[in-house]
N, C-alpha and C positions, 0 to 999 in steps of 0.2 A: 332612271331617276332624273328628275328635272333639276336644273340649276336653281340656286337660291335667288330670290328676287333682288337682293342687293348686288349680285354680280351682273345681272342683266342677261339678255340673250347672247348666245355665242354665234358669231358670224366670222367665218374665216377671212382674215385680212386680205389674202390674195384674191378672193372673189370680189371684194369691194374695190380693189385696184382695177381689176378687169372691167368692172361695171363703169367706173369713172372714165375709162378710156373710150368706151362706146357711147354713141348717142342714144337717147331714149327711143324705144321702138325698133332698134336695130335687130335684125333677125339672125345675126351671127351666133353660132352655138358656142357657149362658154363651157369648156370641159372642166369638170371638177371631180375630185375623189372625196371631197369633204361632204359626206352624207349627213353628218351630225350638225351642219350649219343650219341655223334657223332662217327662215325666209323673212326678210325685212321689207318695208314698203318701197325701198329704193330698187328692189329686184323685180318689181311688177312690170310686165311687158317684155322681159328678156327671156331667151331660150337657153336652158342649161342642159349640158350633157352630163348626167349624173351616172357615175360608174357603179355597176351592180355586182362587180366581181369578175365579170366576163367581158362585157362591152358597155358602151355608153348609151343610156336611154334618154331621149330628148324630153325635157319637161318644160312646157310653156307656163310661166308663172302668171297667175291671175290674182286679183284682190282677195279671193276667198282663201288662198293658200298662206297668207301672211300669218306668222306665228307657228306654222308647222315646220317640220324638218325636210330638207331636200330628199333624204333617204326614204321618206314615206311614199314618194311618188315614183320610186324606182325599185320594184320588187326584186329580191335576190333569188327567190325560188320560183321555178316554173311549174305550175300545176298542169299536168297533162289530162288525166282523168282516172277515176277509180275503174278498175277493169276486172278482167277475169272472164270466165265462161258465162256466168249469169248475165253480166253486163252486155256481152256480145249478143246473147239471145234476146234481151230486151230491145237492143238497138235494131236487130233484124225485124222484130215484130212491128216496131214503129215505122220502119221503112216500108214494110208491106202494107200497113194500114194507111199511110199517107197518100199513095196513088189511088187507093180505093175510095178515100173520102173526097177527093177532088172530082171524081166522075159523077 
């Protein structure tokens, strides 16, 4: 649920302090656990290490990301693939057809 418009966007004050200490365009990774912080225009050009529950994922902020949350760019779940016996058979068929199509 989004915040009311009278409250304005939520940006963690610690993140803003870290940004003020760095020069614009600096490639130092700013580590943060604040996934709910909204990306503001001051953050453009910086690299954030957003925690996903296990490790930090580097997110390079661009102008398109303004208004989104930091957590949107650091997925917490890792999709491997749908599997099983049928999936292995399909993959085996595609591997066999790929060399035949190149010849």
